[in-house]
C-alpha positions in Angstrom: 112.4 72.1 97.2 113.2 76.1 96.2 112.5 78.6 98.8 109.5 79.6 97.2 108.0 75.7 97.2 109.0 76.1 101.4 107.0 79.3 101.8 103.4 77.6 101.9 105.1 75.6 104.8 104.9 77.0 107.9 107.4 75.0 109.7 110.2 76.0 108.0 109.3 79.0 109.7 110.1 77.9 112.9 113.1 78.9 113.5 113.6 82.4 112.5 115.6 85.8 114.0 112.8 86.4 116.1 115.4 87.8 119.1 114.8 91.1 120.6 118.0 93.7 120.2 116.7 95.1 123.1 114.6 94.3 126.1 116.4 96.3 128.9 114.1 100.0 129.2 111.1 98.3 127.9 107.1 99.0 129.2 106.3 94.8 129.7 109.2 94.5 131.7 108.6 97.7 133.9 107.5 96.4 137.2 108.1 100.2 138.8 105.9 102.0 141.0 106.4 105.4 138.6 106.2 103.8 135.1 109.9 105.0 134.4 110.7 102.2 132.3 113.4 103.5 130.9 115.0 103.3 134.3 114.0 100.7 135.4 115.9 98.1 133.8 119.3 99.4 131.7 121.7 98.3 129.3 124.2 98.2 132.1 122.4 95.6 134.5 120.7 93.7 131.6 123.6 91.1 131.7 122.7 90.3 135.0 119.0 90.5 135.2 116.6 87.8 133.8 113.8 89.3 131.6 109.6 88.4 132.0 108.5 88.8 128.7 111.9 88.4 126.2 114.9 88.0 125.5 117.6 90.0 123.2 121.1 89.2 121.7 123.2 90.0 118.7 122.5 88.0 115.4 119.9 86.2 117.5 117.7 83.4 116.5 115.0 81.1 118.3 112.0 78.9 117.8 108.5 80.9 117.1 108.0 80.7 121.1 110.9 81.4 122.1 111.7 78.7 124.4 115.4 78.5 123.4 117.5 81.3 122.2 121.0 81.3 120.5 123.2 84.2 120.0 126.6 85.6 119.6 128.6 87.9 122.4 132.3 89.3 121.5 135.1 90.6 123.7 138.1 92.3 122.8 139.8 92.4 125.8 139.7 95.7 126.3 135.9 97.0 127.0 134.3 97.0 130.3 131.8 94.1 129.1 131.0 91.0 127.6 129.4 93.0 124.1 125.8 90.3 124.2 123.7 93.5 123.2 123.8 96.4 121.3 124.6 100.0 122.9 122.3 102.9 122.9 121.1 105.9 124.6 117.8 106.1 126.6 115.1 108.9 125.8 116.4 111.1 128.4 120.2 110.3 127.6 119.8 111.2 124.1 120.2 115.1 122.7 117.2 113.7 120.4 115.9 111.1 122.2 117.0 107.0 121.7 119.0 105.9 119.7 121.3 103.2 119.2 125.1 103.9 118.9 126.3 100.6 117.0 126.8 99.7 113.3 125.3 96.5 112.1 123.8 95.5 108.7 121.4 93.4 107.6 122.5 92.0 104.3 120.0 89.1 103.2 116.9 86.7 104.3 114.7 84.6 102.6 111.2 84.5 103.8 111.8 81.3 105.3 114.8 82.2 107.0 116.7 79.4 105.2 119.8 81.3 104.7 120.2 84.8 106.6 123.6 86.8 106.6 123.9 90.0 108.6 127.2 92.1 109.5 128.8 93.7 112.7 131.3 96.2 113.2 132.9 95.3 116.7 135.9 98.4 117.6 139.2 96.5 118.5 139.6 99.1 121.6 137.5 100.2 124.6 133.7 101.2 123.7 133.2 104.8 124.5 130.2 104.1 126.7 130.6 107.0 128.9 131.4 109.1 126.1 128.5 108.7 124.2 126.4 109.6 126.9 128.7 112.7 128.1 128.4 114.6 125.0 125.2 113.9 123.8 124.2 115.3 127.1 126.4 118.7 127.1 124.3 118.8 123.3 121.7 120.8 122.9 118.5 119.9 120.0 120.1 122.5 117.7 123.0 120.5 117.7 123.4 116.9 115.5 123.8 113.4 117.7 127.1 112.1 118.5 127.5 109.0 116.6 129.8 106.2 117.5 131.9 107.1 114.4 132.6 110.9 115.3 134.1 109.2 118.8 136.9 108.2 115.8 136.9 104.9 116.9 137.1 103.6 113.2 139.6 105.9 112.1 142.6 103.3 112.1 140.8 100.6 110.8 140.6 99.5 114.2 137.8 96.8 114.3 136.5 93.5 113.4 133.8 92.9 110.6 132.0 90.1 112.2 129.8 88.5 109.0 127.2 86.3 110.7 125.0 83.8 108.3 122.8 81.4 108.8 121.6 78.2 106.5 119.1 75.6 107.6 119.3 71.9 106.0 115.6 71.2 107.4 112.7 73.3 109.6 114.7 72.0 112.7 118.5 71.7 111.3 120.1 75.2 111.4 124.1 75.9 110.3 125.4 79.0 112.1 129.1 80.5 110.2 130.3 83.1 111.5 133.2 85.0 110.1 136.1 86.8 111.7 137.8 89.4 109.6 140.2 91.7 111.3 140.3 94.9 109.4 143.1 96.5 111.0 147.1 96.3 109.8 148.2 95.5 113.3 147.4 92.3 115.6 143.7 91.7 117.4 142.5 89.7 120.0 138.8 88.6 120.8 136.9 86.4 122.5 133.7 84.8 121.0 131.2 83.4 122.3 128.4 81.2 120.8 126.1 81.1 123.3 122.4 79.0 123.6 119.9 79.6 126.4 116.2 78.6 127.6 114.3 81.7 128.3 113.1 81.7 131.9 109.3 80.5 132.0 109.9 78.4 135.2 110.4 81.3 137.8 107.0 83.1 137.6 104.4 80.6 139.6 102.9 78.7 136.6 105.5 75.9 135.5 108.1 75.0 137.5 109.7 72.7 134.5 112.8 73.4 134.2 115.2 72.4 131.0 118.4 71.4 130.8 121.5 72.4 128.7 124.6 70.2 129.5 128.5 68.8 127.6 130.3 66.3 128.5 132.5 67.0 125.3 134.5 69.8 124.5 132.7 69.9 120.7 129.0 69.2 121.8 126.2 70.6 124.0 123.2 68.8 125.0 119.9 70.3 124.8 116.9 68.5 126.4 113.5 70.5 126.3 110.1 68.5 126.3 108.6 70.8 124.1 111.3 71.3 121.5 112.6 68.6 118.9 115.9 70.6 118.8 118.6 68.4 120.9 122.4 69.3 120.1 124.7 72.3 119.9 127.8 71.3 117.7 131.3 72.9 117.4 133.6 71.5 114.1 136.5 72.6 116.8 137.0 71.3 119.7 136.2 74.4 122.6 135.8 75.3 126.2 132.0 74.9 127.4 130.8 77.3 130.0 127.5 76.9 132.0 125.4 78.9 134.1 121.7 79.5 134.6 119.2 82.4 133.5 118.6 83.6 136.8 118.9 87.1 137.4 122.5 87.8 140.0 120.3 89.5 143.0 123.4 90.1 145.0 125.0 92.2 142.3 121.9 94.2 141.7 120.0 94.1 144.5 122.8 92.9 146.9 120.4 90.4 148.5 120.6 86.9 148.0 120.8 84.9 145.3 118.6 81.8 143.9 121.3 80.0 142.2 125.1 79.5 142.2 125.4 80.5 138.8 123.8 83.7 137.7 122.7 85.0 133.9 126.0 86.7 134.0 128.5 83.7 135.1 129.8 83.3 131.8 130.5 87.0 131.3 132.1 87.2 134.8 134.4 84.2 134.2 136.0 86.2 130.8 136.3 89.4 132.8 137.8 88.3 135.5 138.5 84.3 135.5 136.6 83.9 138.5 136.1 80.2 137.8 133.4 79.9 140.9 130.8 81.9 138.6 130.5 78.5 135.9 129.1 75.4 137.1 131.8 73.1 136.9 129.3 69.7 136.1 129.0 71.8 132.7 124.8 71.3 132.9 123.2 74.9 133.3 120.3 76.5 131.7 122.8 78.9 129.7 125.9 78.1 127.7 128.7 78.7 125.7 131.4 78.2 123.4 134.7 80.2 124.7 137.0 81.0 121.8 139.8 82.8 122.3 141.8 84.0 119.3 144.3 86.4 118.2 144.4 88.0 114.6 147.1 88.9 112.6 146.5 92.0 110.6 143.6 91.4 108.0 143.7 88.0 108.5 139.9 86.6 108.1 138.9 83.1 110.2 135.4 81.4 110.1 134.0 79.3 112.7 131.1 77.0 112.3 127.9 75.5 114.4 125.2 73.3 114.1 121.9 73.5 116.3 119.7 70.3 115.0 117.4 68.2 115.8 119.5 65.4 114.8 122.3 63.1 116.9 125.1 63.3 114.0 128.7 61.7 113.9 129.7 63.8 111.6 127.7 67.4 111.8 130.3 69.2 109.9 130.7 66.7 106.8 127.9 68.7 104.9 128.5 72.1 105.7 129.5 73.7 103.2 127.6 71.8 100.7 124.3 73.0 102.4 125.6 76.4 102.2 126.5 77.0 98.8 122.9 75.6 98.4 120.7 77.3 100.2 122.7 80.7 99.4 122.4 79.9 95.6 118.5 79.4 96.3 118.4 82.6 98.2 120.0 84.2 95.3 117.3 82.3 92.1 114.6 83.3 94.5 115.5 86.9 94.4 115.9 86.9 91.1 112.6 86.1 90.3 111.5 88.2 92.5 114.0 91.5 90.9 112.6 90.5 86.8 112.6 93.9 85.3 115.0 95.6 87.5 118.0 96.4 85.5 120.2 98.0 87.5 122.0 96.1 90.1 122.4 98.8 92.5 119.0 98.9 92.8 119.1 95.3 93.1 121.5 95.6 96.2 119.2 98.3 97.9 116.1 96.7 97.6 117.8 93.2 98.6 118.7 94.5 101.7 115.3 96.1 102.4 113.7 92.7 102.3 116.4 91.6 104.4 116.2 94.1 107.0 112.4 93.7 107.1 112.5 90.0 107.1 115.3 90.4 110.2 113.4 92.5 112.4 110.6 89.9 112.9 110.5 89.3 116.4 108.6 87.2 119.1 106.4 89.8 121.2 105.3 88.2 124.1 102.8 90.7 126.6 99.8 89.7 128.9 98.5 92.5 130.2 96.5 91.1 132.7 99.5 89.0 134.4 101.6 92.1 133.8 99.3 94.6 136.0 98.6 91.7 138.2 102.4 90.1 138.8 103.2 86.7 139.0 102.5 84.3 141.9 106.2 83.7 142.3 107.0 87.2 142.3 106.5 90.2 144.5 103.2 92.1 143.8 103.8 95.3 141.8 103.1 98.4 143.4 99.6 99.4 143.4 100.5 102.5 141.6 101.4 100.7 138.4 97.6 99.5 138.0 96.6 103.5 136.7 99.7 104.3 135.0 99.1 103.0 131.7 97.2 100.1 129.5 95.0 99.3 132.4 92.1 98.8 130.2 93.9 96.5 127.9 93.6 93.8 130.2 92.5 91.3 127.3 95.3 91.9 125.8 97.7 88.5 125.4 100.1 88.7 122.6 102.2 86.2 121.8 103.4 85.6 118.4 106.0 86.4 115.6 105.7 90.2 114.8 107.1 92.9 112.0 108.9 95.4 114.3 109.7 98.6 113.1 113.0 98.5 114.7 114.0 96.0 117.0 116.8 98.3 118.8 114.9 101.3 119.2 111.3 100.1 118.7 111.1 96.5 119.9 107.1 96.8 120.2 104.8 96.7 117.2 103.2 100.0 116.2 100.1 99.6 114.3 99.7 101.8 111.9 103.5 101.1 110.6 103.2 97.0 110.4 100.2 98.2 108.0 102.8 99.5 105.4 105.3 96.7 106.9 102.7 94.1 105.1 103.2 95.7 101.4 106.7 95.3 101.1 106.4 92.0 102.6 103.6 90.7 100.2 105.9 90.8 97.5 108.1 88.2 98.8 105.9 86.5 101.7 101.9 87.0 100.7 100.8 84.7 103.6 102.8 86.3 106.6 101.6 89.6 105.3 98.0 88.4 105.6 98.8 86.8 109.1 100.3 89.9 110.2 97.1 91.9 109.3 94.6 89.5 110.8 96.8 89.3 114.3 95.8 92.9 115.1 92.1 91.9 114.2 92.1 89.3 116.6 90.2 89.7 120.0 93.6 89.3 122.1 94.5 92.1 120.1 91.8 94.0 119.5 90.1 95.9 122.5 86.4 94.5 122.4 84.9 98.1 122.1 86.9 97.8 118.4 89.8 99.7 118.8 93.5 98.5 117.4 96.4 98.8 120.0 98.5 101.5 119.1 101.5 100.8 120.8 102.7 99.2 124.3 103.5 102.8 125.8 100.1 103.5 125.3 97.8 101.3 123.5 95.3 103.8 123.7 96.8 106.4 121.3 95.1 106.3 117.9 97.1 105.8 114.8 95.8 106.6 111.4 93.3 104.0 110.1 95.0 102.2 107.6 94.0 98.7 108.3 91.3 98.2 106.3 93.4 100.0 102.9 96.7 97.5 103.6 94.1 94.6 103.9 93.0 95.0 100.0 96.1 96.1 98.7 97.8 93.0 100.1 94.9 91.2 98.7 95.5 92.6 95.6 99.0 91.6 95.6 98.4 88.0 96.5 95.7 87.7 94.4 98.3 88.9 91.6 101.3 87.0 92.4 98.9 83.3 92.8 96.2 84.1 90.6 93.5 83.4 93.0 91.9 85.4 95.6 92.3 84.6 99.5 88.2 85.3 99.7 88.7 83.9 103.2 90.8 86.6 104.6 88.8 89.4 102.4 86.0 88.7 104.2 87.6 87.7 107.9 89.4 91.1 108.1 86.1 93.3 106.7 84.0 91.4 109.7 86.2 92.9 112.4 86.6 96.1 110.1 83.3 96.7 110.9 84.2 97.0 114.2 86.9 98.9 114.3 85.1 101.4 111.7 82.6 101.4 114.8 84.9 102.2 117.4 86.1 105.5 115.7 82.6 106.7 114.6 81.6 106.2 118.2 84.9 107.4 120.0 86.8 109.7 117.6 83.8 111.9 116.1 82.9 114.0 119.6 80.0 116.1 118.1 78.6 113.6 115.7 78.6 115.9 112.4 81.2 113.8 111.1 84.9 115.5 111.7 87.2 113.5 112.9 89.4 114.7 116.0 91.7 111.6 116.4 94.5 113.4 118.1 98.4 113.1 117.4 97.3 110.3 114.5 100.7 109.2 115.1 102.1 112.5 113.5 104.7 113.1 116.8 105.1 117.0 116.8 103.3 118.0 113.3 100.5 120.4 115.0 101.2 123.3 116.4 101.1 122.0 120.3 100.3 118.3 121.1 97.2 117.4 119.5 96.2 115.0 122.5 96.1 118.4 124.6 92.3 119.3 126.2 92.3 123.0 125.4 91.9 124.9 128.8 88.0 126.7 127.5 86.2 123.7 125.9 87.6 124.4 122.4 87.9 121.6 120.2 90.4 120.4 117.7 89.0 119.8 114.1 91.3 117.7 112.1 91.5 117.9 108.6 93.8 114.4 108.8 91.7 112.5 111.5 88.5 113.4 109.0 90.5 112.8 105.8 91.9 109.5 107.2 88.0 108.4 108.3 87.1 108.9 104.8 89.6 107.0 103.2 88.7 104.2 105.5 85.5 104.6 104.3 86.0 104.1 100.4 89.0 101.1 101.6 85.3 99.7 103.4 83.3 100.1 100.5 86.0 98.6 98.1 86.5 95.7 99.8 82.8 95.3 100.1 82.1 96.0 96.1 84.9 93.1 96.1 83.1 90.4 98.4 80.2 91.7 96.6 81.1 90.1 93.4 80.6 87.0 94.8 78.2 87.5 97.7 75.7 89.8 96.9 75.1 90.6 101.0 78.1 92.8 100.9 76.1 95.4 98.6 74.5 96.7 101.5 77.8 97.0 103.4 79.6 98.7 100.5 76.5 101.3 100.1 76.8 102.1 103.9 79.9 102.7 103.6 78.9 104.6 100.4 76.8 106.7 101.9 79.3 107.5 105.1 82.1 108.5 102.7 79.1 111.3 101.1 78.5 112.4 104.9 82.1 112.8 106.0 83.1 115.1 102.2 79.8 117.0 103.0 81.2 118.0 106.8 84.4 118.7 105.8 83.1 121.7 104.0 79.5 122.2 106.1 80.6 122.2 110.1 78.1 123.8 112.4 75.7 126.5 111.5 78.1 128.9 110.0 78.8 125.9 107.3 82.7 126.0 108.0 84.6 124.7 105.9 88.4 122.5 106.4 89.0 123.8 103.2 90.3 127.5 103.2 89.3 129.3 100.5 91.7 132.0 100.4 94.8 130.0 101.1 93.6 127.2 99.1 94.7 124.8 101.3 93.3 122.1 104.0 94.3 123.4 107.6 92.9 122.0 111.0 90.8 123.9 112.7 89.6 125.1 116.3 85.9 125.0 117.2 85.2 127.4 119.8 82.4 126.5 122.7 80.0 129.3 120.5 80.5 127.7 117.5 83.1 130.0 115.6 86.3 128.3 114.1 89.7 129.5 113.4 92.1 127.9 111.1 95.3 127.1 112.7 97.1 128.5 108.8 100.1 126.2 109.6 101.0 124.6 105.8 101.9 121.0 106.6 101.0 117.1 105.5 98.2 117.1 106.8 96.4 119.5 104.8 98.0 116.8 101.5 95.9 113.9 103.7 92.3 114.6 101.7 94.5 113.4 98.9 94.3 109.2 100.2 90.5 109.4 100.2 90.1 108.6 96.2 88.4 105.5 94.8 88.0 104.7 91.0 85.4 102.5 90.4 84.5 101.4 86.6 81.0 100.9 85.0 81.4 97.4 84.6 81.6 96.3 88.0 78.4 98.7 89.1 76.4 96.7 86.6 77.5 93.6 87.9 75.8 95.1 91.4 72.6 95.7 90.7 71.4 96.4 94.3 74.7 98.8 94.8 73.7 100.5 91.8 70.0 101.5 92.2 70.7 102.4 96.0 73.5 104.5 94.8 71.1 106.1 92.0 68.6 106.6 94.6 71.1 108.3 96.8 73.1 110.9 94.2 69.0 111.5 93.0 67.7 112.5 96.5 70.8 113.5 98.4 71.9 116.2 95.4 73.9 118.1 98.6 75.7 115.5 99.0 76.6 113.9 95.3 77.6 117.5 94.4 80.6 117.3 96.7 81.9 115.0 95.5 84.5 114.8 92.3 81.9 114.6 89.8 80.8 111.0 90.6 78.3 111.3 88.1 80.7 112.2 85.2 82.5 109.8 83.7 86.3 109.5 83.1 88.3 107.8 80.6 86.8 104.5 79.7 83.5 104.7 81.9 85.5 105.0 85.4 84.1 106.7 88.3 85.8 109.1 90.9 85.1 108.6 94.5 87.2 111.9 96.3 87.2 114.5 98.7 89.0 116.3 95.7 87.4 117.8 92.5 89.5 118.7 89.5 90.4 122.2 91.0 91.4 121.7 94.9 93.2 119.0 93.4 95.7 121.5 91.0 95.3 123.9 94.3 97.1 121.6 96.7 99.1 119.7 94.2 100.3 123.0 93.6 101.9 123.9 97.2 103.0 119.8 97.4 105.2 120.4 94.3 106.9 123.6 94.9 110.2 123.3 95.9 110.2 126.4 98.1 107.3 124.6 100.3 106.8 120.7 100.4 109.1 119.4 96.9 112.4 118.4 97.9 114.6 116.6 96.0 113.9 114.0 98.0 110.5 113.5 98.2 107.5 115.5 99.7 108.7 117.3 103.2 106.2 116.8 105.9 105.9 120.6 106.5 106.5 123.9 104.0 109.9 125.3 104.0 108.3 128.6 103.9 108.7 128.5 108.3 112.4 128.1 107.4 112.7 131.8 106.6 109.4 132.6 107.8 108.5 130.4 111.2 104.5 130.2 112.0 103.7 131.8 115.0 100.3 131.3 116.9 98.3 133.0 120.0 95.9 130.7 121.8 94.9 131.3 125.0 98.0 133.9 126.0 100.6 131.0 124.8 102.9 131.9 122.3 103.4 129.1 120.1 106.1 129.1 117.1 106.6 126.3 114.6 109.7 126.6 112.5 111.1 124.2 109.7 113.2 121.6 110.4 114.4 119.7 108.0 116.2 117.0 110.2 116.2 116.3 114.0 113.5 117.5 116.2 114.8 120.9 117.9 111.2 120.1 120.5 111.0 117.8 123.3 107.4 117.6 122.2 106.8 113.4 122.0 110.3 112.8 123.7 112.7 114.6 120.7 113.2 111.7 119.2 110.7 111.6 116.2 110.1 114.7 113.6 107.1 115.9 111.7 108.0 119.5 110.9 110.6 119.1 108.1 111.7 115.9 106.8 110.8 113.6 104.3 108.9 110.2 106.1 108.1 107.4 103.6 104.4 106.0 104.7 102.9 109.6 103.7 104.8 109.5 100.4 104.0 106.2 99.6 100.6 107.5 100.0 100.8 110.6 97.7 101.9 108.6 95.4 99.3 105.7 95.2 96.8 108.8 95.3 98.0 110.1 92.5 97.9 107.0 90.4 94.7 106.8 90.9 93.7 110.2 90.2 95.6 109.5 86.6 93.8 106.3 86.0 90.7 108.3 86.4 91.6 111.5 84.4 93.6 110.2 81.8 97.1 111.5 80.3 95.7 114.8 79.8 95.1 116.3 83.3 98.4 118.2 84.0 99.7 119.6 86.3 102.9 122.6 86.5 105.9 120.3 88.2 107.4 121.6 89.8 105.5 124.6 90.1 106.8 128.1 88.8 109.2 125.7 86.5 106.6 126.5 83.3 106.3 122.7 82.4 103.6 120.5 83.2 103.7 116.2 83.7 100.4 114.5 83.9 99.7 112.5 87.5 101.6 109.3 86.5 104.5 111.5 85.0 104.6 112.9 88.6 104.0 109.9 90.5 106.6 108.3 88.5 109.1 111.4 89.6 108.3 111.1 93.2 109.3 107.2 93.4 112.5 108.0 91.9 113.3 111.1 94.5 112.6 108.8 97.2 114.5 106.2 95.4 117.5 108.8 95.1 117.5 108.4 99.2 119.4 105.2 98.8 120.8 105.0 94.8 124.4 106.3 93.9 124.3 109.6 92.1 126.7 110.0 89.4 129.9 110.8 92.8 129.2 107.3 93.7 127.7 109.0 96.9 124.1 108.0 98.7 122.5 110.9 100.3 121.3 108.2 103.6 125.1 108.2 104.3 125.0 112.0 104.7 128.1 113.9 105.9 130.4 110.8 106.9 132.9 110.1 104.1 134.3 107.1 105.4 130.3 105.8 105.0 130.7 107.5 101.2 134.2 106.2 100.2 134.9 103.0 102.4 134.4 99.9 100.6 133.6 98.4 103.4 131.2 100.9 104.4 129.4 102.4 101.5 127.2 99.5 99.9 125.8 98.7 103.3 122.6 100.8 103.7 121.1 101.4 106.9 117.3 102.4 106.3 116.1 104.9 108.7 112.9 106.4 110.5 113.0 109.7 108.2 114.9 111.8 106.0 116.8 114.9 105.9 114.1 117.4 103.5 117.3 119.1 102.3 119.9 116.4 101.5 118.1 113.2 102.1 120.9 111.7 104.6 119.3 109.6 107.0 117.8 110.6 110.5 116.0 108.8 113.1 116.0 105.0 114.3 118.7 103.7 111.7 117.2 100.4 111.4 113.6 101.4 110.7 113.1 99.0 107.4 109.2 98.9 108.5 107.8 101.6 106.8 111.4 102.8 105.1 111.5 99.2 103.6 108.6 100.3 101.2 111.3 101.4 98.9 111.6 97.9 98.5 108.2 97.9 97.2 108.9 101.1 95.2 111.6 100.0 93.2 109.7 96.7 92.3 108.8 97.4 88.4 106.7 100.0 87.4 104.4 97.6 85.0 104.2 95.0 87.5 102.6 98.0 89.7 100.2 99.3 87.0 98.7 96.0 86.6 98.0 95.7 90.2 96.3 99.5 90.2 94.0 98.4 87.5 92.8 94.4 88.7 91.3 96.8 91.6 88.8 98.3 89.3 88.2 95.5 87.2 85.9 92.6 87.1 87.5 89.5 88.4 86.6 86.9 85.8 85.3 83.7 88.9 83.4 86.3 90.0 81.6 87.4 86.6 81.0 83.8 86.0 79.6 83.6 89.4 77.5 86.2 89.3 76.3 85.2 85.4 
C-alpha cells in the first residue's frame, strides 16, 4: 500500500507527533487566582508537575486521545536538569516576548506519519539557562534577542546532532530509530532516555482506572491499558529500565505530602543524583524509561532502535531495517508525485521541510472550559476570582482533537485564522485532514451558540479576520481538482454553519448598523496607532477599513459558495442573492458613511484608512499607511456568464437590484461591464483605485521589499507618523523586525515586517483581478521604475520574492538565516530551514516564533508549479460538468 492509498484510512493517523513542545505556561494549565498563566507553571517546575490537559516532550508521539505518550530525554552530564522539554523565555523574560531558545528542525513526514524525521541539536556543555534569561532581561526593545547561538555554545562544534525517526509497520506498530552524532573532535558523554508514559486521567475524580507499565526484562516494557491496542515497547539492546509514576512531586513543589512514593521526576532524580529510592524497584509504574549511558568518541555516530507495537514479537528487530527502508522510499515517492514540475532541488528541499513542519505541528488539544472553570471533583476548587478572569462565557467549549497548531512551543494552542491558512497547504497533501480541520471549528463544541468562532485560548472572544469561508472554498476547489470530484457534503455543511458566523459579525461588530465593521485588533496586534481594542474616552468609535473589507470579502466568499451549491440545488440561488446584496451594501457604506457621506477612501491620498467617528457625527482619518489600507483588495470575485445563465433565479434577482438600486451597482467595479471572455467583476475597487493602491504597494520606498510586501510603509522610518488624540501623543515608526512596543506583549510586530498570510491574499487577489482584466491592464512595477507589468506578472514576482526568503541566492546564502555565518555556511546548519512567524522587512531574516510553519507554511503552496494554481483558480469560475448535466 502506498502513502497515497493510506491517506484515506484514518486508522493510519491514530498515532502521530501529537505531543506539545510546551505544556507549561498555558492558560488551560493555569489554576491561579490572578490568571498569571506564565508563572503558574514554569519550565523549571514542569519535570515535577503532572499536567491536567496534555503532555509535552521532545520529538514525542502519542495516540489521537493522548492516553499513551512516547518521547525522548537527554542528559549531557553537565546540565542542571534532564533535557525532557525545550527551553524558552516567558513573555515577561524576553525583551521581545516569549521565545524558544533551542535548535530543532522538522525534516520529513508523510500525512499518515508512516515515516517521520526530525533533528535536535543538543549542546555538550552546560546549557546556558541563566545566561539566556539574564542577558535578555538586560536588553531593551531596541536591541535584538539574545539567542542560543549568541552564547557561543556551538563555536567548537561541541554538540550532538540527534536524529529521531519513526516508521510504521502498521497502524499500531511503530519503529523508532535514534541516531546520535558527536559533532566534536573530542569524546563526549550522553545519557539517552527513551520514555513512555500514560497521561494522567485518573487523578481528577472522573475515572479512577489506572493503567500500568511493567518490565522484568531489560529489552522489554509491557504496556497495559484497557483502551489501547499497543502492548509492548522493545529495545534492541539490553538496557536498564527505570519506573516511576506520572504523579506530581508535591513535596518538592509545595512542601506537602506525596500521593505516591515514586513521582513524575523520579527517573530524573535517579539520573542526576543516583537516588535509587526515587524509582520503583518492582519495575512498575505509569512512566518508564530505558536508561542508556554512552561515551562517544570524536565524530562518532551511533544508532539505537526501539519498537512500540500491538504485537508480541520474539524477534522485534528482524525486519526493522526493511520496514524503515520501505517507508522512507514510499515517502520519497509520495513527494516526488507532489513535486512534479518543480525543477529546483533547493525548492523541493524547502517545500518538503515546510510540509514536514506543518505535519509535525499537529497536536492533541484538550480543553473543557466548564471543567476548567469549576475545577475537578478530586481537586481543590479553583479560587472564585478565576471565574471572571477569562473565557467564562465559553463554557460550552469542549475540545479534544488533533489540531494544527501555529507553533507547538510558542503557540501550542490553535488560532482560528492561522488555521484557515494552514489548511491551504495541507490540502495539497491531505485534503481530508484540511477539510476536517475547517469543519471542527464549526461544530457546536467549538463555535459559540451565538455564532462566534473561538479565537485562541488566551481570549476566545477576541476577533480574528473572518477568513474561514475563504479557506473552505479554496480547500473545496483544491480537493475537487486533486480528486476529480466535488465534496458537496463538506461544502454544504460548512456553509450552513458559516451562516451563523456571518450573522454574528453583522449583529456584534456593526455597532451602528451601517455596514461599517469595527472588529478590534483583528489579529494584526500593533498595526494601529493605539490598541484597536481600546474603548476611546469620549465615545469615539474606530471605523475600520480592514474590518469592513474583511466582511466584504466574507460576503463574496459566501456568495461564491452559494453559487457553487446552487449549481446542484437551486434553493441556494436565494442565498447567493442575499450575499450579493449584502456585499453591495458594504461597498456602499465604505464610501457613504453617515450624513456627511464620509468615505474610508481618502481622495486626497488615494488610500484606504481607518477613521475615528466622533459622537457629533464627524470623522477623522488616521492617515497612517499600513496593510489595513490594502485589505480592500481581498474583496474580489469573478463570475462568468455561463454560470449566471445556468442560475436563472439569481440572474433575475441580480438584474432587478442593479436596475433599481443604481447607487449600489455604480459603486462596484463595473459589474455591468464584461471583461475578458464574458466575465464579471465584483470588487470594492474600480480600476483607478486599484492602480492607486498598487502604486503605493509596489513602491520600494513604501511597501515593496525584495522579500514581499511590508506591513507598514517604509516612509515612517525617517518620518514617523504622529497623532494627538484626547491630549495623548501617539508615534508609530517603521520597525522592520522585532517590535519596539509592548503592545500585545511585544513578541509580534505588524509595523514593518513581511507576513505570509497577507502577502498570500494579495497574490491571490492580483490573480483574480488579472483573470478579469486580462494582460492589457498594466501597472508600473516597481513604482518609479518606468517599467510596466500585468497583474499576473506582478503576482508571480511577489511569489518569487517570498520564495527568495528561504532559497539560496547566487552566493549560497539564505536570507531567512540572517546574520549568523554558521547558519549560512556550515553544512550542518545551512540546509535546515526554520519557518518563522514573520520576516525582516528589508533583509528577509526570520523573526518571531521560529517554528511557525502554520501560515508561513504557505510557502509550500507558493512553490507549487504555477500551472496547477492557475487551473484551480480558473475552475472556480467555470461550470462543473456534472452540475451542468444535473441542471439540464
